[in-house]
C-alpha positions in Angstrom: -4.3 -13.1 -25.1 -3.3 -16.7 -24.8 -4.8 -18.6 -21.7 -2.8 -20.6 -19.5 -3.7 -24.1 -19.0 -6.0 -24.7 -15.6 -3.5 -27.0 -13.5 -0.6 -24.0 -14.1 -3.4 -21.5 -12.8 -4.1 -22.9 -9.6 -0.4 -23.7 -9.3 0.0 -20.0 -9.8 -3.0 -18.7 -7.7 -1.7 -21.1 -5.1 1.8 -20.0 -4.9 0.5 -16.2 -4.8 -1.6 -16.8 -1.6 1.5 -18.8 -0.2 3.3 -15.2 -0.8 0.6 -13.3 1.0 0.6 -15.6 3.8 4.5 -15.5 4.2 4.0 -11.5 4.4 1.5 -11.8 7.2 3.3 -14.0 8.9 6.4 -11.2 8.9 4.8 -8.7 9.3 3.7 -10.4 12.6 7.3 -11.1 13.7 8.9 -7.3 12.6 5.6 -5.5 14.3 4.9 -3.8 11.0 1.7 -3.6 8.7 1.4 -5.9 5.4 2.9 -2.9 2.7 0.5 -1.7 0.1 1.7 -1.6 -3.4 2.9 2.0 -4.6 0.6 3.9 -7.2 2.4 6.2 -9.8 0.3 8.9 -10.8 1.5 10.2 -14.4 -2.1 12.1 -15.9 -1.8 15.7 -15.2 -4.6 16.4 -12.1 -4.2 12.6 -11.4 -5.0 11.5 -7.8 -5.2 8.3 -5.4 -5.0 7.8 -1.8 -3.0 7.2 1.8 -3.5 6.1 4.9 -7.1 6.1 4.4 -7.6 9.4 4.8 -5.1 11.7 2.6 -5.7 12.8 -1.5 -1.9 12.5 -3.0 -2.1 14.6 -6.2 0.0 14.7 -9.4 -0.9 18.8 -9.6 1.1 19.4 -12.9 -0.6 22.8 -14.2 2.1 24.9 -15.3 4.0 22.7 -17.9 3.3 20.2 -20.4 6.9 18.0 -19.9 5.9 14.6 -18.1 5.6 14.7 -14.3 4.8 11.6 -12.7 4.4 10.8 -8.3 4.7 7.8 -6.6 1.9 7.4 -3.8 3.2 5.3 -0.6 2.0 4.3 2.8 2.7 7.0 4.1 3.4 9.8 1.6 4.8 10.4 -1.7 8.1 10.6 -4.1 8.1 12.6 -7.1 9.7 10.1 -9.6 9.8 12.6 -12.9 9.7 16.1 -12.9 10.7 17.1 -16.7 11.2 20.5 -18.2 11.4 24.1 -16.0 9.8 27.1 -16.2 12.0 30.5 -15.5 12.5 31.0 -11.9 10.9 34.9 -12.0 7.8 33.9 -12.5 5.3 30.9 -11.5 6.4 27.0 -10.6 5.8 24.4 -12.6 3.5 22.4 -10.3 2.3 21.7 -6.9 2.7 18.0 -6.3 1.2 17.4 -2.5 -1.1 15.7 -0.4 -4.0 17.4 1.7 -6.4 17.0 3.7 -9.4 18.5 2.5 -11.1 19.8 -0.6 -9.2 20.5 -3.7 -11.5 21.6 -6.7 -14.7 18.8 -5.7 -12.1 16.3 -4.8 -12.5 15.4 -1.1 -10.4 13.2 1.2 -11.9 10.5 3.0 -13.3 11.1 6.2 -12.2 15.0 6.2 -14.0 17.8 8.5 -13.5 20.8 6.4 -14.5 22.6 4.8 -14.9 24.0 8.7 -15.5 27.5 9.9 -12.6 28.9 11.4 -14.6 30.1 14.5 -15.3 26.8 15.1 -12.0 25.0 15.2 -10.1 24.1 18.7 -7.0 23.0 17.1 -5.5 21.8 14.0 -2.7 19.8 14.4 -0.6 18.6 11.5 3.3 16.8 11.0 5.1 16.5 8.4 8.4 14.1 7.6 10.2 15.5 4.2 13.3 14.1 2.0 15.4 16.8 0.0 17.7 16.4 -3.0 19.9 19.5 -4.1 19.9 19.1 -8.1 17.2 20.8 -8.5 15.1 24.9 -8.2 11.4 24.0 -5.5 10.1 24.9 -2.4 8.7 22.4 -0.1 5.4 24.0 1.2 2.3 23.9 3.1 -0.7 25.6 1.0 -3.2 26.2 3.5 -7.5 27.5 2.0 -9.4 30.3 3.2 -12.8 31.0 1.8 -15.9 33.3 3.3 -17.7 30.4 1.9 -17.8 26.5 2.9 -17.0 25.8 -1.2 -15.5 22.9 -1.9 -14.1 24.2 -5.6 -12.6 26.5 -7.2 -9.9 29.2 -6.0 -10.3 30.2 -2.0 -10.1 34.1 -1.2 -7.0 33.5 0.7 -3.8 31.1 0.6 -1.5 30.8 3.4 1.8 29.3 2.2 4.8 28.0 4.9 8.0 27.2 3.1 9.5 25.4 4.2 12.5 24.9 2.2 14.0 26.5 -0.9 16.8 25.8 -3.2 17.7 28.3 -5.9 16.8 31.4 -7.0 13.4 31.7 -5.9 11.3 33.7 -4.0 7.1 34.2 -2.5 4.3 36.4 -4.0 4.5 39.9 -3.0 7.2 41.4 -0.8 8.5 40.6 2.1 6.3 42.8 4.8 8.3 41.8 8.2 9.0 38.6 10.2 6.7 37.0 12.8 6.9 34.1 15.6 4.2 31.9 14.7 4.1 28.4 16.0 7.8 28.8 18.3 9.4 29.3 15.2 10.8 32.5 13.9 9.5 33.1 9.8 10.1 35.5 6.9 6.3 37.0 6.4 5.8 37.9 2.7 2.3 39.5 1.3 0.8 39.6 -2.0 -1.5 38.8 -4.5 -1.6 36.4 -7.7 -4.4 37.6 -9.5 -7.2 35.1 -8.7 -6.2 35.4 -4.6 -4.3 37.3 -1.7 -1.2 34.9 -0.4 0.3 35.3 2.8 3.7 33.5 3.0 5.6 32.2 5.6 9.2 31.6 4.8 11.7 29.8 7.3 15.3 31.3 7.2 16.5 27.6 6.6 15.2 23.9 5.9 13.2 22.5 8.4 13.2 18.8 7.5 10.2 18.0 9.9 7.8 19.7 11.6 5.0 19.4 13.7 2.8 22.2 14.7 -1.0 23.5 14.8 -2.5 25.3 11.5 -4.3 27.5 13.7 -1.5 29.3 14.6 -1.3 30.2 11.2 -4.4 31.3 10.2 -4.9 33.4 13.5 -1.7 35.5 12.7 -3.5 36.0 8.7 -6.8 36.7 10.7 -4.5 39.7 12.5 -3.6 40.9 9.6 -6.5 41.1 8.4 -6.6 38.9 5.2 -9.0 36.9 7.2 -12.3 36.6 9.2 -12.8 34.6 12.0 -16.4 33.4 10.3 -14.9 32.2 7.1 -13.8 28.8 6.5 -10.7 26.4 6.3 -11.2 24.3 3.0 -8.2 22.4 3.1 -4.4 21.4 4.2 -2.3 20.9 2.1 1.3 19.9 1.6 3.8 19.1 -1.1 6.2 21.1 -3.4 6.2 23.3 -5.9 9.4 22.9 -8.6 10.9 25.6 -11.3 13.4 22.7 -12.6 13.7 18.9 -12.1 12.2 17.6 -8.8 12.8 14.2 -9.0 13.8 12.4 -5.6 11.6 14.9 -3.8 9.7 12.9 -1.2 7.2 13.8 1.5 8.3 10.4 3.8 5.1 11.3 6.2 2.5 13.5 7.0 -0.5 13.9 8.9 -3.5 16.3 9.6 -6.3 16.4 11.8 -9.0 19.3 12.3 -10.5 19.6 15.8 -13.8 21.0 16.1 -16.2 22.3 18.7 -14.4 22.9 21.6 -11.8 20.4 21.3 -13.9 17.5 19.8 -11.7 15.5 17.1 -13.0 16.8 13.5 -11.4 13.3 12.4 -12.7 9.6 12.8 -11.8 8.0 15.6 -10.6 10.8 18.0 -10.3 10.4 21.0 -11.6 13.5 23.5 -8.0 12.7 26.0 -5.2 10.8 26.4 -2.3 10.1 28.3 1.3 8.6 27.1 3.8 7.1 29.4 6.9 6.7 27.6 10.3 4.7 29.3 13.6 4.2 27.5 16.2 1.9 28.0 19.5 3.5 26.4 22.9 2.2 26.2 25.9 4.2 23.6 24.7 4.4 20.3 21.4 2.7 20.9 17.9 2.1 23.0 14.4 0.7 23.4 11.1 2.6 24.2 8.2 1.3 25.6 5.4 3.3 25.1 1.7 3.1 26.6 -1.1 5.4 25.4 -4.5 5.6 27.2 -7.6 7.0 26.3 -8.9 9.0 29.1 -12.1 10.2 26.7 -15.5 8.6 26.9 -15.9 6.9 23.2 -13.3 4.5 21.8 -10.5 5.4 19.3 -10.6 2.9 15.8 -7.7 2.9 14.2 -4.9 4.5 16.1 -2.5 6.7 15.4 0.0 8.8 17.8 2.4 11.0 16.1 5.3 12.0 17.6 8.7 14.1 16.6 11.7 12.0 17.6 15.1 14.0 18.6 17.4 14.7 16.1 20.0 11.6 15.6 17.4 8.5 16.6 16.4 6.4 14.4 13.8 3.6 14.5 15.3 0.2 13.3 12.1 -2.5 14.3 8.9 -2.5 16.2 6.7 -4.4 18.0 2.8 -3.9 18.7 2.5 -1.3 15.8 4.0 -0.2 12.6 6.1 3.1 13.4 7.1 5.2 10.1 9.4 6.7 9.2 12.2 5.8 11.0 13.5 9.3 12.3 11.7 12.6 12.5 8.5 13.0 12.9 6.9 9.5 13.3 3.3 7.7 13.4 2.6 4.2 15.5 -0.4 3.2 14.1 -2.0 -0.3 15.8 -2.5 -3.1 14.0 -5.2 -5.6 13.0 -5.5 -6.9 16.3 -5.0 -3.8 18.6 -6.4 -1.0 15.8 -9.2 -0.1 18.6 -8.5 1.8 22.2 -11.8 1.2 24.5 -12.8 4.3 26.7 -10.1 4.0 29.7 -8.3 1.5 28.4 -4.9 1.8 26.6 -2.4 -0.3 24.4 0.9 -1.0 25.0 3.8 -1.0 21.9 7.7 -0.8 21.5 10.2 -0.1 19.0 14.3 -0.1 18.8 16.3 2.6 17.9 20.0 4.1 17.3 21.5 7.4 18.3 24.0 9.7 18.3 24.9 13.0 20.3 22.9 13.4 23.9 19.8 10.7 24.1 16.5 13.0 24.3 13.1 11.5 25.1 10.9 12.9 22.1 7.9 15.6 22.6 4.6 16.3 20.9 2.4 13.3 21.3 -1.0 13.5 19.9 -3.0 10.5 19.3 -5.5 11.1 15.9 -4.4 14.6 16.3 -5.2 15.5 19.7 -2.6 16.2 21.8 -1.5 13.8 24.6 -0.5 14.5 28.1 3.2 12.9 29.3 3.9 11.0 32.4 
């Protein structure tokens, strides 16, 4: 390799430093944190981490055709998805991200595996990006086992199908319907030769969803496919493609497991919180002023406030926090200068947005996975 002259290397280094400084200044002006570079993974079982706490995995297990995922700041995109498999069989892969452990690969700071009886709640949220020129489902994969194992196949798999495109169906057969997490689902039950599978299928596509994973776990226990002394080992979300799939995306994802009578099972979680949400709206636009207060007895480091914007609302800019994605299930994250909320303390941020239809307030605020009261 030809080496550059010293003065040329020095100038390039100075130029790179200047660009970095400009990016930081721009972040301060716009109220968003500098974005991390996207990471593309094409290895069959390659993985990386996002948000400092979730694993993104390519997980191509049913085909030899090339598949690539690109990890973003908050989720991932399926950037290449060659090949196809018959729609009356298993999918070709499960590109996804997860909280917990999958074949000895454990996400940073996870509270999983955790005994089901010791989990008070496990809030999760997701925002999907769909395509129409493929055959796939968009699904959660929730794993339960009698032991706190971090490797191999677990005994029971819970699937939540939020969307399906094409002539595909879950494992087994439909055994009825159930109302779980405030929605009605088709319920399918069966096995794939290595584990039992209980699937909940949405009658129509859901692009963003916030819920308590334990609602589905308790339904599974009630149906005799798990027990309270078993363990929740991972909460995964992504896609099962049969044909094509390039362009599918998880725009954002969150998952926390609260154990010990409500004490959060993730890093930086509070014991309790309140949110004040004030708005100023005009035809087609609005601003929101948000104050989140830590009413617990310990500090919250790296605070993240998750909530779901009503349909038709979109964030255009923010200040004192990074807010992403721009619609659906969003998460506001503290910046370097305000990432900590002391006990009894608060942080304030705001954003501007657009809307269509009737203006409404969001709901379901949670701070680092713990539900907050609103004022």
